[in-house]
N, C-alpha and C positions, 0 to 999 in steps of 0.2 A: 501494499502498502505506499503510495505518494501522500505526505504529510500533508493535512489540509491546511497547516498556515502558512508553510511555505510557498504551495503551488497556488493557494485561493482556489483549487478544488475541492467541491463537497464539502465547505468549511461549516453549512449548517449541520454535518454529520455531528460537526463537535456540539453542540449548540442541544440537539435531541440526545447526543450521549447524555450530554453533565444533567438535562431533565428526565433523563430517567423513560425518553419515548423513542428510543432507536432499541431494536428487537431485532433478535434472528444471527444471522450469519455477519451481518453489514453490522453489527454491536461487540460480535466476537471479535472481529476483525481490527476493530476500532481499540477497544483493551487492548489488545496484543499490543498495536501501536502506539497506542500512549502509553502503558509500560514499558516501553524503547527512546521515546520522543518527549526529553524535559518542557520542551516548547508546549506541545501540546497538553501534557499532563499537566502544567501549569495553570494555562488555559481554562482546562474542565473544572481543577480546584476552585478556583476564580468565581465561573461560572454556576459551582453546586454553590459554594457561600451566598451566590446573590438568589439564587433559587431559594434556598434557607429563608433567607429573610425575606423575602416575599409571602413566604409560603406563612411565617410568624405574624406579619405586620397586618393589622388590624385598623382600617381605614373609620374615618369618624364618620356618623349618620349623615346625609345631603340637609340641611335644612328643606323645609318644605315651599319657602318663596327662594329655593334657589335658581331655578331657569326664570321668575320675573326680573332680579335681581341682575343676573347677568344679562339678560337683553338691554336690561337699562344699561350698563357699562358699557354693551357695546354701542349702540346708540350715540351715550355721552360722546367717545374717541372720534364716532363717525367724522369727518369735515363735514362743515355744513351745507357745501356745495357737491355735484358730482364730479368737479375738476380738482386738481389735487392744489392745494396752495403752493402758489408760488413765490408769494413774498414773506 
């Protein structure tokens, strides 16, 4: 197997492997490669830290008037005319 980091081919396999979504022979082949390649091993380890942090993250609930406030903010930021301001 060619190194996904060095060749930029099949780099998505590393993400899937780190997230536990890669299966079968492809997963086994990548596991063997990661054992021998320090760059890929470091990448997988870092991605697993990210996935673990995301799994533990609890977002705050969205307020009932979130959409109304969001659209009001968007309207307030929009220029008064359709043309971009020159001055």
